C-alpha positions, -999 to 999 in steps of 0.1 A, spaced: -2 -358 180 -9 -395 188 -29 -386 219 -50 -361 200 -58 -387 173 -68 -412 200 -91 -387 216 -107 -380 182 -113 -417 176 -128 -422 210 -151 -392 205 -162 -405 171 -169 -439 184 -190 -426 212 -211 -404 189 -217 -433 165 -225 -460 191 -190 -474 191 -194 -489 156 -182 -459 135 -146 -455 124 -127 -424 114 -132 -433 78 -169 -436 82 -172 -404 101 -148 -384 79 -175 -368 57 -193 -354 87 -161 -343 104 -147 -325 73 -182 -309 67 -180 -295 103 -145 -282 97 -155 -265 65 -184 -248 83 -161 -237 110 -136 -223 85 -164 -204 67 -177 -190 99 -142 -178 109 -137 -162 75 -170 -143 79 -163 -129 114 -126 -120 107 -123 -108 71 -97 -82 81 -73 -109 93 -75 -126 59 -69 -94 41 -39 -85 62 -23 -119 55 -22 -113 18 1 -91 -3 -16 -57 -9 -8 -21 -17 -28 6 1 -31 44 -7 -52 67 15 -54 103 25 -50 116 61 -42 82 78 -30 47 70 -56 24 55 -62 5 88 -68 36 109 -99 57 116 -99 88 95 -83 72 64 -100 82 32 -96 72 -5 -107 107 -16 -95 142 -8 -115 174 -14 -96 206 -10 -112 241 -13 -79 255 -27 -82 285 -4 -51 284 17 -13 286 11 -1 272 45 -16 238 47 -1 203 42 -21 174 27 -7 139 35 -11 108 14 -3 76 33 14 47 14 10 13 30 14 -24 23 10 -60 37 30 -90 28 20 -126 20 54 -139 32 79 -126 58 108 -106 45 141 -105 63 171 -81 60 149 -52 47 168 -19 45 147 2 23 113 7 5 111 24 -29 76 33 -41 61 44 -74 29 65 -75 15 75 -109 -9 104 -113 -35 108 -140 -53 141 -145 -88 148 -159 -74 178 -179 -55 173 -212 -23 185 -196 -8 189 -161 -22 220 -144 3 244 -130 -7 235 -94 6 200 -101 39 212 -117 60 199 -88 91 191 -107 123 212 -105 115 245 -123 78 239 -121 53 264 -108 52 246 -74 86 231 -72 94 221 -36 58 215 -27 62 177 -27 80 160 2 82 125 17 88 114 53 86 85 77 72 104 106 43 80 113 39 89 150 16 69 172 -5 53 146 -18 19 159 -35 8 127 -2 3 108 33 -6 120 64 13 114 88 -11 96 118 9 109 106 13 146 111 51 144 146 49 127 136 53 91 149 82 70 134 95 38 151 108 7 140 135 -17 111 124 -39 113 127 -77 84 140 -98 85 133 -136 58 148 -159 48 125 -188 53 93 -170 44 64 -172 29 64 -207 42 96 -222 9 115 -220 9 152 -212 -16 147 -184 4 121 -164 32 123 -138 52 98 -118 63 102 -81 91 81 -69 103 81 -32 124 61 -9 126 54 29 150 32 48 177 25 73 215 19 72 225 -15 57 241 -24 90 207 -23 108 183 -44 86 148 -52 97 125 -82 95 90 -77 81 61 -100 91 35 -115 68 5 -106 89 11 -69 97 -1 -38 79 29 -15 75 34 21 67 57 27 38 59 65 36 39 97 38 38 119 8 32 155 19 18 181 -5 23 216 6 -3 241 -5 21 269 -13 11 292 -43 -25 280 -43 -44 313 -38 -44 345 -59 -39 325 -91 -2 319 -84 -4 283 -98 -39 276 -111 -54 242 -115 -58 230 -79 -94 222 -86 -85 198 -114 -95 162 -105 -68 136 -105 -63 99 -96 -31 88 -78 -22 51 -82 3 33 -60 17 9 -86 45 -8 -67 68 -10 -37 103 -24 -40 117 -38 -7 155 -35 -8 174 -60 12 209 -58 28 239 -67 6 245 -104 6 209 -112 16 182 -128 -6 168 -110 -36 148 -78 -33 110 -82 -31 86 -65 -55 51 -58 -42 25 -51 -69 -9 -65 -58 -35 -38 -53 -56 -40 -21 -92 -51 -28 -117 -26 -42 -90 -5 -59 -74 1 -25 -42 14 -42 -61 44 -57 -65 78 -41 -87 104 -56 -81 142 -57 -112 165 -59 -136 136 -65 -140 111 -93 -134 120 -129 -98 112 -138 -94 78 -156 -74 58 -130 -69 28 -153 -46 47 -176 -17 47 -152 -14 13 -134 18 -4 -145 15 -33 -169 31 -66 -160 67 -66 -170 99 -85 -168 121 -80 -137 146 -60 -158 118 -36 -168 106 -34 -132 140 -25 -119 142 4 -144 114 21 -125 137 27 -96 168 40 -113 
């Protein structure tokens, strides 16, 4: 460090005819550093965005991959397709001893009540049409936090959540590894969290009408579970810029702002995952 400081003093002295000191040159030096920092921010905004905490929700691919889209249009004309919603995140600080991710996605519909096509709960018109997996494949835009070893549980789907309205529903899902094999997550890496798969069974012939109804899906939070005895779990709630935690179904129309979670105490937050 001392050698670098000496070099800097020598360079400043030469530039100012040998009479200037670091103190005298400081305004010019710091002005130059500020200009350089601004230039770097302009040419590499993605790096800055990835270094911050953020929640991402996109159709067809993770948010940092080609083909990702915040909006999904579906002609509602086939019963054997699968539509995939990618849940992703970045962290502001590294997290060690991670063993699981638990996510909450709330859905708001344009219609006054849930259409039958979106009755995905047990006993609903399309029960069994919602699944979750951690099969991310070779997707270079986002890293697999489990390095191919993650397992997904069965998702839950609860009509009427989070505000008790008849045109809302909540999806909860979990992915993780055994407590004996925890992982470390970096602060500068876009990660996959899970893929929500919507099967198109019972779409045609009026079996479960309402596929055309517009909806907004909002990724409200991801809870990072840590191994027993490790530090506290980590709760990620910051949306990606430009409403990057919203995903639209059949175009705009549903009021997305009616379902994002309000700020709450940690006790209230934990109740989301019970």
